[in-house]
C-alpha positions as CSV (number, residue, x, y, z in Angstrom):
1,M,12.3,31.6,21.6
2,T,13.4,28.3,23.4
3,L,12.4,24.9,21.9
4,S,11.3,23.0,25.0
5,R,10.9,19.1,24.8
6,R,7.0,19.7,25.1
7,R,6.9,22.0,22.1
8,F,9.0,19.7,20.2
9,L,6.9,16.7,20.9
10,T,3.7,18.6,20.2
11,G,5.1,19.7,16.7
12,T,6.3,16.3,15.9
13,G,3.1,14.7,16.8
14,S,1.0,17.4,14.9
15,L,3.1,16.7,11.7
16,A,2.8,12.9,12.0
17,A,-1.0,13.1,12.5
18,A,-1.2,15.5,9.4
19,A,0.9,13.0,7.4
20,V,-1.2,10.0,8.3
21,L,-4.4,12.0,7.7
22,S,-3.2,13.2,4.2
23,G,-3.2,9.4,3.3
24,C,-7.1,9.3,3.5
25,A,-7.5,12.1,1.0
26,G,-7.7,11.5,-2.7
27,F,-10.3,8.7,-3.1
28,T,-12.4,9.6,-5.8
29,K,-14.3,8.1,-8.7
30,S,-12.5,7.9,-11.9
31,G,-13.2,10.8,-14.1
32,D,-14.2,12.7,-11.3
33,S,-13.2,16.4,-11.1
34,G,-12.5,16.0,-7.2
35,S,-16.0,16.4,-6.0
36,E,-16.5,15.0,-2.4
37,G,-18.1,11.8,-2.1
38,G,-20.7,11.1,0.5
39,G,-20.8,7.5,0.5
40,G,-23.9,5.6,-0.6
41,S,-23.6,3.1,-3.5
42,Q,-21.1,5.2,-5.4
43,A,-18.6,2.9,-7.3
44,G,-14.8,4.1,-7.5
45,T,-11.3,2.8,-7.4
46,L,-9.3,2.1,-4.4
47,K,-5.5,2.1,-4.9
48,F,-2.9,1.2,-2.2
49,T,0.7,0.3,-1.7
50,T,2.1,-2.8,-0.2
51,W,5.5,-4.0,0.7
52,G,4.7,-7.6,0.6
53,S,6.6,-10.0,-1.6
54,D,5.2,-11.2,-5.1
55,A,3.8,-14.3,-3.5
56,E,1.9,-12.2,-0.8
57,A,0.4,-10.0,-3.6
58,A,-0.7,-13.0,-5.4
59,A,-2.4,-14.5,-2.3
60,F,-4.0,-11.0,-1.6
61,N,-5.4,-10.7,-4.9
62,A,-6.6,-14.2,-4.7
63,V,-8.5,-13.4,-1.5
64,L,-9.9,-10.3,-3.0
65,E,-11.2,-12.1,-6.1
66,R,-13.0,-14.7,-3.8
67,F,-14.2,-11.8,-1.7
68,F,-16.0,-10.0,-4.7
69,R,-17.5,-13.3,-6.2
70,M,-19.4,-14.0,-3.0
71,P,-22.6,-12.4,-2.6
72,F,-23.1,-9.8,0.0
73,V,-25.2,-11.0,3.0
74,K,-25.7,-8.7,6.0
75,K,-25.3,-10.6,9.1
76,D,-26.4,-10.0,12.6
77,R,-23.0,-10.4,14.4
78,I,-24.2,-9.6,17.9
79,G,-27.3,-11.8,17.5
80,D,-25.3,-14.7,16.2
81,T,-22.9,-14.3,19.2
82,M,-25.6,-14.2,21.5
83,K,-27.4,-17.2,20.1
84,S,-23.9,-19.2,20.3
85,L,-23.3,-18.1,24.1
86,E,-26.9,-19.4,24.7
87,K,-26.1,-22.7,23.2
88,L,-23.0,-23.1,25.3
89,R,-24.8,-22.1,28.4
90,S,-27.5,-24.7,27.9
91,R,-25.0,-27.6,27.7
C-alpha cells in the first residue's frame, strides 16, 4: 500500500482533531464517578493550563474574582444593539 499525500493529510488531520477533542473530556463534578453531565445548574470545577507569566496569571485571577462578585444579569444583546443603531440613525 502506497502512502499518498492525501491519505497522509487525512490521517494527520484526524489525529489532530482527536487530540483537540480529547481536551474537552473530563469536566466532572468533584467526587463524581464519571457520570455524564447534562448542563443545567450543576456546580463543578474547571481546571485549565496557561502558558502566561506570573503577572498574567495574577491579572487573570483578578478578572475572575471580579466576574464572580458581579451579579448575573441576562442581557438582550441584539435588542440593545438595535436600540443603539436607532439612536445613531435619529441624529
